[in-house]
KOLGU-826925 format. One line per 8 residues: their letters; for each residue x, y, z of N, C-alpha, C, O. Coordinates in Angstrom, 2 decimals, m for minus. Each point is the difference from the previous one (the first is absolute). Layout:
BEGIN
A) X Y Z X Y Z X Y Z X Y Z ~ ...
This chain:
BEGIN
MTPSGGAS) 0.83 m1.18 0.00 m0.83 1.18 0.00 0.88 1.24 0.00 1.09 0.02 0.58 ~ m1.57 1.00 m1.22 0.70 1.27 m0.02 m0.62 0.92 1.03 m1.08 m0.30 0.51 ~ 1.73 1.41 m0.18 m0.59 0.94 0.97 m1.38 0.51 m0.42 m0.80 0.37 0.86 ~ 0.51 m0.34 m2.16 m1.29 0.51 m0.46 m1.10 m1.05 0.09 m1.16 0.30 m0.27 ~ 1.53 m1.52 0.66 m1.02 m1.04 0.14 m0.11 m0.90 m1.20 m0.75 m0.97 0.04 ~ 1.48 1.25 m1.12 m0.03 m0.84 m1.19 1.04 m1.10 0.10 0.87 0.03 0.87 ~ m0.96 m0.98 m1.77 0.98 m1.08 m0.04 1.16 0.42 m0.88 m0.17 0.74 m0.97 ~ 1.35 m1.22 1.31 1.18 0.33 m0.79 0.46 m1.22 m0.78 0.22 m1.07 0.58
ILGATTPQ) m0.09 1.22 m1.88 0.48 m1.07 m0.86 1.18 0.55 m0.77 m0.17 0.85 m0.87 ~ 1.36 m1.33 1.19 1.23 0.44 m0.67 0.11 1.52 m0.03 0.36 0.58 m1.02 ~ m0.67 0.05 2.13 0.15 1.45 0.10 m1.19 0.80 m0.46 m0.05 1.21 0.22 ~ m0.94 m1.86 m0.86 m1.19 0.72 m0.45 m1.07 m0.12 1.08 m0.06 m1.01 0.70 ~ m0.76 2.00 m0.57 m1.09 m0.08 0.96 m1.32 m0.13 m0.73 m0.23 0.65 m1.02 ~ m0.62 m1.48 1.55 m1.34 m0.15 m0.54 m0.96 0.42 1.09 0.01 m0.61 1.07 ~ m0.83 1.61 m1.30 m0.91 0.48 1.04 m1.06 m1.04 0.32 m0.35 m0.83 m0.83 ~ m0.17 0.91 2.05 m1.09 m0.88 0.37 m1.24 0.45 m0.76 m0.08 1.13 m0.47
SPGPATFM) m0.89 m2.03 0.36 m1.23 0.32 m0.72 m0.69 1.18 0.66 m0.13 0.05 1.22 ~ m0.31 0.91 m2.03 m0.68 1.16 0.56 m1.38 m0.36 0.51 m0.69 m0.83 m0.59 ~ 0.27 1.45 1.67 m1.36 m0.15 0.49 m0.89 0.96 m0.75 0.50 0.83 m0.75 ~ m1.81 m0.92 0.94 m0.91 0.87 m0.75 0.22 1.47 0.28 m0.32 0.84 m0.84 ~ 0.84 m0.49 2.01 0.21 1.41 0.34 1.08 0.63 m0.87 0.01 1.22 m0.16 ~ 0.90 m2.03 m0.40 1.08 0.54 m0.81 m0.35 0.04 m1.48 0.79 0.51 m0.81 ~ m1.94 m1.04 0.43 m0.37 0.02 m1.41 m0.34 1.43 m0.40 m0.72 0.70 0.71 ~ 1.24 m0.29 m1.85 m0.08 1.40 m0.42 m1.39 0.43 m0.45 m0.43 1.11 0.31
HRKTVTVT) m0.27 m1.95 m1.03 m1.29 0.40 m0.57 m1.09 m0.89 0.58 0.16 m1.21 0.10 ~ m1.29 1.83 0.29 m1.11 m0.74 0.62 m1.33 0.59 m0.47 m0.11 1.18 m0.33 ~ m0.88 m2.05 0.32 m1.36 0.47 m0.30 m0.98 m0.98 0.64 0.19 m1.21 m0.09 ~ m1.22 1.74 0.72 m1.02 m0.83 0.63 m1.28 0.08 m0.81 m0.45 1.08 m0.37 ~ m0.13 m2.24 0.09 m1.23 m0.10 m0.77 m0.95 m0.98 0.69 0.40 m0.72 0.91 ~ m1.63 0.70 m1.36 m1.01 m0.92 0.52 m0.34 m1.02 m1.08 m0.23 0.37 m1.16 ~ 0.19 m1.64 1.53 m0.38 m1.06 m0.94 m1.49 0.14 m0.28 m0.81 0.02 0.92 ~ 0.46 0.08 m2.20 m1.40 0.19 m0.38 m0.63 m1.25 m0.62 m1.22 m0.04 m0.15
APHGIHTR) 2.00 m0.94 m0.20 m0.53 m1.22 m0.63 m0.98 m0.69 0.94 0.32 m0.23 1.16 ~ m1.52 m0.10 m1.65 m1.02 m0.60 0.86 0.45 m1.28 0.71 m0.43 m0.27 1.12 ~ 1.29 m0.50 m1.75 0.48 m1.25 0.59 1.44 0.12 0.49 0.65 m1.00 0.29 ~ m0.17 2.22 m0.19 1.37 0.22 0.44 1.01 m0.39 m1.07 m0.36 m0.21 m1.16 ~ 1.62 0.13 1.56 1.06 m0.37 m0.94 0.28 m1.49 0.19 0.85 m0.39 0.79 ~ m1.58 m0.43 m1.56 0.19 m1.44 0.07 1.08 m0.41 m1.01 0.70 0.86 m0.53 ~ m0.56 m2.13 0.27 1.14 m0.53 m0.76 0.19 0.65 m1.38 1.10 0.44 m0.32 ~ m2.15 m0.38 m0.48 0.17 0.52 m1.36 0.42 1.47 m0.02 0.97 0.34 m0.67
PAALLVKA) m1.67 0.55 1.39 0.46 1.38 0.00 1.36 0.17 0.69 0.78 0.87 m0.38 ~ m0.50 m1.68 1.38 1.31 0.08 0.67 1.11 m0.38 m0.99 1.08 0.59 0.02 ~ m1.34 m1.57 m0.87 0.99 m0.40 m1.01 0.27 1.15 m0.98 1.13 0.20 m0.44 ~ m2.18 0.55 0.09 0.18 1.16 m0.88 0.83 1.08 0.70 0.83 0.66 m0.63 ~ m1.06 m0.49 1.91 0.75 0.97 0.79 1.48 m0.39 0.05 0.88 0.84 m0.18 ~ m0.61 m2.11 0.42 1.38 m0.51 0.06 0.69 0.19 m1.34 1.16 0.41 m0.06 ~ m1.86 m0.73 m1.02 0.58 0.15 m1.34 0.38 1.46 m0.26 1.06 0.28 m0.55 ~ m1.92 0.63 0.95 0.29 1.43 m0.17 1.20 0.40 0.85 0.87 0.73 m0.47
AQGYECDI) m0.82 m1.19 1.71 1.10 0.35 0.91 1.33 m0.54 m0.51 1.03 0.66 0.15 ~ m1.04 m1.83 m0.74 1.24 m0.60 m0.50 0.58 0.76 m1.18 1.15 m0.24 m0.38 ~ m1.91 1.14 m0.19 0.49 0.83 m1.08 0.87 1.16 0.46 0.54 0.74 m0.82 ~ m0.40 m0.58 2.12 0.82 1.08 0.57 1.21 m0.58 0.71 m0.07 m1.06 0.61 ~ 1.19 1.77 m0.71 1.24 m0.44 0.65 m0.01 0.25 1.50 0.70 m0.69 0.74 ~ m1.46 1.66 m0.29 0.02 0.40 1.41 m0.68 m1.04 0.89 m0.72 m0.88 m0.48 ~ 0.97 0.99 1.77 m0.67 m0.82 1.00 m1.35 0.63 0.30 m0.09 1.21 0.24 ~ m0.97 m2.01 m0.26 m1.35 0.50 0.23 m0.64 m0.81 1.12 m0.03 m1.23 m0.05
LVECGGRR) m0.48 1.92 1.06 m0.69 m0.65 1.11 m1.46 0.41 0.01 m0.35 1.13 m0.34 ~ m0.50 m2.07 0.73 m1.41 0.26 0.23 m0.25 m0.28 1.48 0.39 m1.05 0.51 ~ m1.03 2.00 0.17 m0.23 m0.14 1.44 m1.48 0.17 0.30 m0.66 0.91 m0.51 ~ 0.14 m1.80 1.36 m1.41 0.07 0.39 m0.15 m0.64 1.38 0.49 m1.11 0.23 ~ m1.15 1.80 0.66 m0.26 m0.55 1.32 1.25 m0.32 0.81 0.01 m0.94 0.79 ~ 1.03 1.73 m0.98 1.23 m0.22 0.74 0.89 m1.09 m0.56 1.07 m0.27 0.55 ~ m1.48 m0.36 m1.63 0.81 m1.03 m0.66 0.45 0.53 m1.35 m0.69 0.82 m0.61 ~ 1.84 m1.28 0.13 0.49 0.45 m1.30 0.55 m1.16 m0.80 0.41 m1.03 0.55
ASAKSLFR) m0.41 1.22 m1.87 0.47 m1.04 m0.90 0.54 0.65 m1.27 m0.39 1.11 m0.37 ~ 1.28 m1.82 m0.28 0.51 0.46 m1.28 m1.12 m0.07 m1.03 m0.73 m0.98 m0.07 ~ 0.61 2.02 m0.73 m0.99 0.01 m1.07 0.41 m0.92 m1.14 m0.78 m0.22 m0.93 ~ 1.99 m0.31 0.99 0.51 m0.88 m1.06 m0.17 m1.48 0.33 0.44 m0.86 m0.77 ~ m1.08 0.55 1.91 m0.21 m1.39 0.42 m1.48 m0.28 0.18 m0.64 0.54 0.90 ~ 0.08 m1.38 m1.76 m1.42 m0.34 0.07 m0.33 m0.65 1.34 m0.99 0.37 0.63 ~ 1.79 m1.31 m0.20 m0.26 m0.68 1.27 m0.02 0.99 1.16 m0.95 0.00 0.79 ~ 1.97 0.83 m0.70 0.08 0.95 1.13 m1.12 1.05 m0.08 m0.55 0.40 1.02
LQTLALSQ) 0.23 0.03 m2.22 m1.07 0.99 m0.17 m1.34 m0.57 0.49 m0.79 0.71 0.62 ~ 0.55 m1.98 m0.91 m1.27 m0.61 0.41 m0.11 m0.16 1.51 m1.10 m0.11 0.53 ~ 2.22 0.10 0.18 m0.06 m0.11 1.46 m0.58 1.25 0.65 m0.37 m0.02 1.18 ~ 0.28 1.11 m1.94 m0.56 1.25 0.53 m1.52 0.00 0.03 m0.61 0.83 0.67 ~ m0.02 m1.76 m1.40 m1.47 m0.09 m0.05 m0.62 1.38 m0.27 m0.72 0.53 0.84 ~ 1.00 0.01 m2.00 m0.45 1.35 m0.37 m1.47 m0.03 m0.40 m0.33 m0.30 m1.15 ~ m0.55 0.62 2.09 m1.43 m0.04 m0.25 m0.52 1.39 m0.36 0.69 1.01 0.17 ~ m1.92 m0.97 m0.68 m0.62 1.27 m0.37 m0.02 0.93 1.21 m0.38 m0.41 1.10
GAEVTVSA) 0.77 1.65 m1.31 0.02 1.00 1.05 1.30 0.08 0.77 0.18 0.90 0.83 ~ 0.73 m1.83 m1.08 1.29 0.00 0.72 0.84 1.19 m0.42 0.09 0.33 m1.18 ~ 0.54 0.31 2.17 0.94 1.09 m0.25 1.37 m0.64 m0.27 0.51 m0.75 0.83 ~ 0.06 1.05 m1.98 1.24 m0.62 m0.43 1.02 1.09 m0.31 m0.30 0.96 m0.71 ~ 1.51 m1.12 1.24 1.08 0.94 m0.30 1.00 m0.69 m0.90 0.51 m1.07 0.31 ~ m0.23 1.72 m1.43 1.01 m0.49 m0.94 1.22 0.89 0.17 m0.11 1.23 m0.02 ~ 1.27 m1.84 0.18 1.23 0.77 0.13 1.07 m0.63 m0.87 m0.01 m1.20 m0.25 ~ 0.95 2.03 m0.20 1.07 m0.51 m0.87 1.26 0.82 0.18 m0.03 1.17 0.38
QGDGAQQA) 1.15 m1.83 m0.67 1.30 0.65 0.06 0.85 m0.55 m1.13 0.00 m1.20 m0.27 ~ 0.71 2.09 m0.39 0.89 m0.40 m1.09 m0.41 0.64 m1.31 m0.84 0.89 m0.03 ~ 1.46 m1.35 m1.05 m0.28 0.55 m1.33 m1.46 m0.18 m0.38 m0.52 m1.12 0.03 ~ m0.13 2.20 m0.38 m1.40 m0.03 m0.42 m1.00 m0.13 1.14 m1.15 m0.37 m0.23 ~ 1.58 0.67 1.46 m0.86 m0.19 1.18 m1.28 0.81 m0.08 m1.08 m0.52 0.28 ~ 1.18 1.78 m0.65 m1.19 0.85 m0.04 m1.02 m0.53 m1.02 m1.19 m0.06 0.28 ~ 1.68 m0.31 m1.46 m0.89 m0.54 m1.04 m0.61 m1.33 0.45 m1.18 m0.26 m0.27 ~ 1.97 m0.56 0.95 m0.50 m1.29 0.47 m1.11 0.18 1.03 m1.03 m0.67 m0.07
VEAIATLL) 1.23 1.57 1.02 m1.01 0.25 1.02 m1.30 0.47 m0.65 m1.07 m0.50 0.34 ~ 1.17 1.43 m1.25 m1.21 0.51 m0.67 m0.71 m1.11 m0.77 m1.22 m0.13 0.08 ~ 1.98 m0.67 m0.81 m0.60 m1.06 m0.82 m0.64 m1.07 0.86 m1.13 m0.42 m0.27 ~ 1.81 m0.04 1.30 m0.55 m1.06 0.86 m1.18 0.51 0.81 m0.99 m0.72 0.17 ~ 1.07 1.94 0.34 m1.12 0.57 0.75 m1.24 0.15 m0.88 m1.11 m0.31 0.43 ~ 1.30 0.77 m1.66 m1.10 0.15 m0.94 m0.60 m1.36 m0.33 m1.22 m0.15 m0.03 ~ 2.07 m0.83 m0.21 m0.46 m1.36 m0.31 m0.81 m0.58 1.17 m1.03 m0.64 m0.22 ~ 1.49 0.86 1.44 m0.74 m0.50 1.17 m1.41 0.57 0.05 m0.93 m0.69 0.43
QELN) 0.77 1.92 m0.86 m1.33 0.63 0.02 m0.86 m0.43 m1.16 m1.23 0.03 0.10 ~ 1.84 m0.43 m1.21 m0.75 m0.32 m1.21 m0.32 m1.48 m0.19 m0.89 m0.34 m0.77 ~ 1.62 m0.54 1.47 m0.23 m1.43 m0.16 m1.38 m0.40 0.51 m0.46 0.49 1.03 ~ m0.18 m1.40 m1.76 m1.32 m0.52 0.41 m0.01 m1.49 m0.02 m1.03 m0.61 0.32
């Protein structure tokens, strides 16, 4: 470990995974789909998220998951009316947050 908390590999430091508080771009939306975000719409969300290089998190009810993992996304049980925060960090983060947040509101 290095003094900054990251691991050292041959003199290089790799930072620990950022928590949601360190993600640069965030947006909170409400799920409007009558049946929530079940498998098929979640798969569309994951496909869209995988088109971005940045790290994207979806948070709901105090739990969070990568928007790029169908399994982890489904553990959030995103039902109609749920308040969902999308956050991202890295290249294209702002565009990714806008796209995923919009998709969450439009999926049926």
